[in-house]
N, C-alpha and C positions, 0 to 999 in steps of 0.2 A: 145554797147560794152559788151563783155562777162565779167561775174564776175571773180574776181581774182582767186578764187578757181578752176573754170572751165578752165582757161588759164593754170594754173599749171598742172592740171590733163591731159589736152590734150598734153602738152609738154612731160610729163612723159610717157604717152602711146605711143607717136610717137618715143620715144627712146627705146621702148620695155622694160621698167623698171617696175617691179612689186612693190606693196606696201612694201613687205618684203625686196626687194633689197634697196628701198629708206630708209626704217627704219634702216637698218644696216649702210647705208652711212651717214645719218645725225644724227643718235642717237636720233631719236624722235619716240615714240611709234606709232604703226600702227593706233590705234584708234584715236589719235590726228591728224595724217595725213589725215584720212578720214573726220574729222571735218573741217579741213582747206579747203579741196577740195569741201565741201558742203557749204562753207562760214558760218559755224556754230561756229563762234569764241567765242560766249558767253558760249558755253559748255566746253571750255577748263578750266583746273583747275584754271588758272589765265589768264584772257583775256589780261593782260598787256604783256604777253609773245608772243602775236600774231605776232608782227612785227619781233621778233627774229626768230620764227619758219618759217615764210614766207621767210625771207632773206636766211636762210639755204636751204630751199626747192628750191628757185629760182636758187641759185648758183649750186646746185646739178644737175639741169636739163639745165644748160647753159643759163639762162635768166638773164637780167640786173635787179637785185633786187631793186636798188634805183629808177629806172624809173618806175618799176612795182608798187612799194609802193606809189609813188607820184601820179600816174594816178588813183589809186583806193583808195585814202585816205578816201573818204566818206564811204567806205565799212568796214573800220576797227573800232573796238570798241574804244570809247573815254575815258572810265574810267572803273575801276573795282568795283565790289560790295564791299561796306564798311562792316565792322564788325557789325555795327548797323543794316544795311539792312539785312544782313545774319541772324542776331538774330531774326528780325521780321518775316522772312520767316519760320524759324524753329518754332517760337511760333505759327504761324498761322496753321501749320500742327499738332500742339499738342493740339489745342483748343478742337477738338472732343474727343481726348483721355482723356483730363483732365475732361470733362463733364462726361464721362463714369466712370472714377475713383471716382468722387464725389458721384455718385449714389451708387457705390459699397461700399464706405466708410460709407454712411448713413445706408445702409442695415446691414453692419457689426456692426455698433454702436447700432442699434435697437435690433439685435440678442443678443448682449452682455448684454444689459439692461434686456432683458427677462431672460437670463440665470442667471444673478445675483439675480433677484427677486425670481426665482425658488429655488436657493440655500438657500436664506434667509428663504423662507417658509419651506423648508425641515428641516432646523436646528431648527426653532421654533416649528415645529410639533413634534419633538422628545421630547422636554421639556413639551409640553402641553398635549399630548396624552399618555405619558408613566407614569404609576402608580408605583412609586418606592416601595410602601408598598406591592405590589402584588408579588414581586420577592421572589422566594422560598429560604428558609434558612433551613439548616439541623437542627438547634437548635429549630425550631418551631414544629417539629414532636411530641416531648414529653418533655416538659420543666423539668419534674421531674427527668429525667435521667441526667440532667446537661451535655448534649452533647455540646462539644465545637468544634467549627469549626476552624481548624488550617489553617492558611494562609501560603502557600508555598512561599518561597523566591527563586526567580530564580537566579541561579549562572551562571555568565558569564564565559565561557570556556577561559582558559589562552592559548594564542597563543604560539605554540612551536617556537624554534629558527629558524627552517627551514621555517615556515610560515612567520615569521618576516622578514627574509632575502629576501624571495620571494616578500613580500610586498614592501620592500625598493627598490628592483631592478625595480619593476613595476613603482614606483613613479619616479625613475630616468629616465625611458623610457618616461613617460608622460611629465616630465619637458623638455626632449630633443626635444619632438615633438612641444612644445610650442615656442621654440626658433625661432626667425624670420629668414626667408631665402627666396631667390629669385632665380629661375632657368629659364633661357632663352634658348630655343632650336630652331634653324633654321630648317624649314620644307621643303620648295620648292620655286622655282621661275618659273612662267609660261610665262615669256617673258614680262610681264607687272606689276605683283604684287609679292612682297616678303612676304612669309607667315612664321609666327613664333608661337611657343607655349610658353606661359608665366605662370609659376607656382610661387605663392608667398603667404607667410603668413604674410606679412607686407604691410603697405600702399604703393601704387604705385606712383612713381615720374618719370616723363618723362622729360629729359633734352636735349635741342638742343644746339649744339656747332658748329658754322659755322665761317669760316675765313672771309667771305663777307656776306652782307645782302642777305637773300634768303627768298622767299615766302613759308609759311608753313600753312597747315590746319590740325587740330587735332580734332577728334570727336569720341564718343563711340557708343555702340549699342543702347543706349537710345536717340540718336540724340542730345546729349549735345555737343556744339561746344566750345572747349577750346582755339582755336587760328584760326585766318583767317587774317594773316598779314605778313609783312616782318620782319625779326629779325636776330640777330647774335647769341646771347647767352641768353637762357631763360629756366626756369624750371617750369613745370606744375604739380600740384597735381591732380591725377586722382580719381574720386569718387569711393567709396566702392561698391562692388557687381556688377561691370560692367562685361560683358561677352566678350567684344571685344573692341579693340582700333584701329582706322585707322589713319595713318599719310600720308599726301601727301606733297611732297616737290618739289620746283621748281629747283633751282641750286643745285642738290644733290651731285655733285662731290667734293665740298669743305665743306660738312657738315657731322657731326657725330652725332649719336643718342645714348642716354644712358637711361636705365631704372633701377632705384635704383642703380645707379653708375656702372651698367654692360653695356659695349659697345655692341651695336647691330651690329653683323657681316654681311657683304654683300658679296655674292659670286662673283667670278671674272667675270662671264658673265653679271653681272649687274653693274659693275664698271663704265662703260661709259654712263649709262643712265642719261640724264639731269633731267627728271622728274621721280620720284620714288613714288610708293605706298607701304607703309608698313602696313601689317595686323597682329595684335597680338591677338591670341585667349587666353583669360585669364582664368586660373584655380585657384580658391581660396578655 
């Protein structure tokens, strides 16, 4: 018996339907259709959506979806990766990096100690090797002349009104810069990924608001995983100094995304996508 993916592909090709034609018809991204045709269900964002994807595919190419799924039940994934297992996988990839970081920290610590010891030696050498009595004084030339050394007092210049007003204006500008703000800009949509640019001077909070339970995965450029589960409404605090945030959602048509209470807009051409990938480039 042929694998279920091969059966679907053969039927699609017999109808003269391309991957792009099928993508538009079933609203499933092209790369996920290719995974289904190769029986690579574990590579899907959430293997639990495999049955739904295959059912849509089968109906689009005039096949009996229910019979097809029953006959190839043993080929379908039985469970999805848990959050705990996903965390273990992420930790295993970070083991080598953490070892290198430990070595770098040790070297930095040793260099810091050497620098501190050098500074201490420099300060003490000034006291030990400097003879205060050898400093030249004008009154030592001829004491009979009673030469007195006058100490000049430095006078601080009084700032003019113009300088004071300029200084006040500069302080106001500096204070305005410190005020917290968040700016979210939509960049482009390549048919699979939605790209945004995020500028913020305040801590980042990402909020999910969905009418029905939907599968969501959130991670940053440092490979930290914030979510890998189904949810309806939930808020996540993003770590400081991240350079990018990636969000993958399952049933996206009933879900809205907010960053610092600013709604993430979606272009019309991406409205009907079931699975969406949001990419946020962070500028702080």
